[in-house]
N, C-alpha and C positions, 0 to 999 in steps of 0.2 A: 491609424491616420493621425489621430490627435497627438500621440507620442512623437511622431515624425515632425509635426508642426512645432511641437514644443522644443525639440532639439535642433530645429533648423538654424536658429541664430548661432548656436555653438558650432555647428558644422560649417557655416559660412565663415566664422572667425578662424577655424582651423585651416580652411582652404586659403584664406587671405594670408595667414601666417606662413604656410608652406610656400605660397607664391612669392612672398616678400623675401623669404630665406633663399629661395632658388635664384631670384634676381640679384640679391646681394652677392651670392657666390659667383654668378656669371660676370658681374661687372667689377668686383673688388677683390676677390680671392684669386691669387695666382695659381695656376696660369689663368689669366683673364680671358673672357669670351669663350669659356668652356665651363661645363658642369663638373669637371674633374677636380678633386681635392687631393693634393699630394702630401701636404704636411699634416701631421696629426694635430698640431696646435690649431690649425684652421678648422678641423672638425670640431674641436672643443668650442671654438669661437662661434661656429655656425649653430651648434647645439644650444649654446647659451642665448644666441640671438633668437632662435626659434622659440625657446621656452619663454623668453621675455615677451615676445610678440603674443604668444598664446595667453600669458597672464594679463597683459594689457587689454587685448581684445575681449577677453572674457569679462574683465572688470567693466569695460565700456558697455558690453551687452547687458550685463547684470544691472548697471546703473540705469540704462534705458528701460529695461523691464520694470524696475522698481518705480521709475518715474511714470511709466504708463499705468501701472497698477495704482499708484497714488492718485493719478488723474481720474482713473475709472472710479475709485472709491469716493473722490470728491464730488464727481458728477452724480454718483448714486445717492450720496448724502443730500445733495442739493435737490435732487428729484424727489426723494422721500420727504424732505422738509416741505417742499412745495405741495406735494400730495396731501400731507397732513394739514397744512394750512388751508387748503381747499376743503378738506373734510370738516375741519372745525368751522370754517366759514359757512358751509352748507348746513351744518348742525345748528349754528347760531341763527341762521336765516329761518330754518324750519321752526325752531323753538319760538323765535320772535313772531313769526307768522301765526302760529297756533295760539300764542298768548294774546296777541292783538285781536285776532278773530274771536276768541272766547270772551275777551273783555267787551267787545262791541255787541255781542249777542244779547247780553243781559239788558242794557238800556234799550236796545231795539225791541226786545220783547215787551217791555213796559210801554214803549211808544205805540206799538200795535194794539195793545189792550186799550189804551186811551183813545185810539182812533175809532175802535168799535163803539166806544161810549159816545164819541162825537158824532158818529153816523146816526145814532138814535136821536140826538138832540137837533141834528141838522136836517132831519127828514122833511120838515115843513119849509125850509129855506133853500130854494134851488141853488143860489149862488154859493152859499156855505156848503151845501152838499157836494157841489162840484169841486170846491177847494179841498174838502176832506177826502174825497175820492182820489184827487191828485196826490195828496200826501200819502194815502194808503198805497197807491200804485208805486210811488217812489220808495217807500219803506219796504214794500215787498221785493222790489228789485234789489235794494241794498241788502236785505236778508238773504236773498239768493246769492249775491256776490260773496257774502261772508261764508255761506255754506260751501261755495266753490273754493274759497281760500282754505277752509278747513280740510276739504277733500285733497287739495294740492299738498297741504302739510302732511296729511296722513300718507299720501302716496310717496312723498320724498322720504319720510321717516320709515317706510316699509310696513306701516301699521295696516294699511289698506292695500289689497291687491286686486287689480281689475279681474273680473270674471267674464271673459269674452264668450259669446255664443252667437249663433246665426241670428242676425237681426234684420228683418225686412225694412228697407228705407221707407216704404209707405206707412208702416206702423210707427216709425219714429216721427215722420212728418205729422201724423195724426196726433201723437203725444205733444208735439210742439204746439199745434193748434190749441189743444186743451190746456196747455201750460200758459199760453199767452192769449187769453180770450179778448182782452181789450185791444191788443195790437191787431188781431185779425178782424175785430169789429170796426176799427177805425180806418182800415184801408183794405185794398184788394191784394190778396196774396195768391199767386198762381203756383200750383204744385204739379210737377211733372216727373214721372218715374219711367225710365226707359223699359220697354217690355223685356229686354234681355239683361236687365240689370240684376246681378246676383245679390244675395244677402250679404251684409257686412258682418265680418267676424269681429265683434267688439262688445264691450260692456254696455248694455242699453242705457244704464243710468248715466254713464259718462258721455255717451253719444248724445243723449238728450240735452245735457247741460251745454255741450259744445254748440249745438244748433240753436238753443234758446239764447245764448249769449250773442251769436252771430245775427240772429233775427232781430234782437233788440238793438244791436249796433246799426243794422241796416235801417231799422225804423227811425232811429234818431238822426241818421245821416241824410235821409231823403224826405221830401214833402209827402204828406198823406195822399196827395193825388197821384203819386207815382206808384207803380206796381212793384212789389217785391216778389221775386221768383225763387222757389225751392226746386232744385233739380237733382236727380240721381241717375247716374249712368255707370256702365261697366267700363273699366279701363284695364283690360288684361286681367292680371291676378289681383287687381285692386277695384275698390268701389269708390267712385268720386261723388261726393255730395257738395253742392254749391248753393250759396245764398247770393242772389244777384239783386243789386239795387240801382237806382238812378240818382244817387247823390253826387257830391262833388268829385268823387274818385280820390285817387292818390296823387298828391302834388309832386313837384319836382324833388322834394326832400324824400329820399328812400326810407329814412328812419320813421316816417309817418306810419308805415305798415306795421310797426311794432308798438305804436302808442295805444293807450287805452287798456284798462283793466280787463274788459270783456274779451278783447283780442288775445291778451296774454294768457288768460284762463283757457280760452279755446286752444291756443297753441300748446300749452302744457298738457291739457287733457288729451289732445290728439296724439301727442308724443307718447303719453302713458298707455294709449290704446294701440300702439304700434303703427301709427299713421303719421301723416305730415299735414301741415297747414300753411297756406300762403294767401296773401291778399294782393290782387292784381287789378289793374284798370280794365274796365269793360268798354268794349267798342260802342261808340255812340254816347258815352258818358256814364259815370257810375263806377262801381267796384264789384268785384267778384271775390267772395270769401270761399276758398276751396279747401276741402278736407278730403284727403285720400286715405282710405283704410283698407286693410286686408280683406279679401273676399272670402266668404265661407266656402269651404270645399265640401261638396255634396258627394257622399259615397254612392256606389252603384245601387245598393239596396234602397237608399233614400230616393234616388232618381227613378227607379222602377215604381216605387210607391207613389211618387208624385205623378208619374204618367198614368198609373191606374186610377188615381183620384180624379185626374183631368178627364179620362175616358168615361 
């Protein structure tokens, strides 16, 4: 089939040449309006005409094939150059991200050491104690952001590979509470897990960082009197985890959904876990940070073991 397609232009050129020769004979070679050729010299003329047509049409077909091949090579070279430029850009971004994150870690560690010293000296001064505690909280959040950036750099460089495993949403919500004790102490956080919600098939460490970033974002976006909700439901072959707040929500500018380092970290880590992330407005005011992840598939043996344990 491929050989026929390759020879198709040549066959078309041959057919056109034969047709043109027949028409020339019909209209111009006596006796006209017939395909009969009486004179031998006219046979020679028709043969020369046919050969000339074959040569010209073959040259035209060859020129078009060469032009098409040259255009294909040009487009291929441009595509390869574009891919290489993107690869170099990603490598530069990853290297820069890792270098900046590493350079920030050293002074931040020194800051946290001095904060511990300040805590001891501020133990008898309530106002100073609150200020030092605030500095400690913000430095801890910054340290977590830097760790997240380093994780993103390792993921993009292929140094770190996620290790997905069945992860119950209730366990992850409990770890979020333990990771953010000040947030949960400062406001009411409601946790709900649908009874039919399956386990998420994801790396628990990445999933924890996703939710910690989203809860911190919701905490800053809404007043402490408003309730933050953590919800987990099943959505077919996916598990949906949501962080709901009563903040200002998303404005008319759609790009606001991509602003903020915490949101970008959550988006990148969700993609690395085989999931998706979106930020949408909540009915009645506020926003919903939604993460959809693959659900863990339970084998028949595991299902029977779970039923036996339940019984």
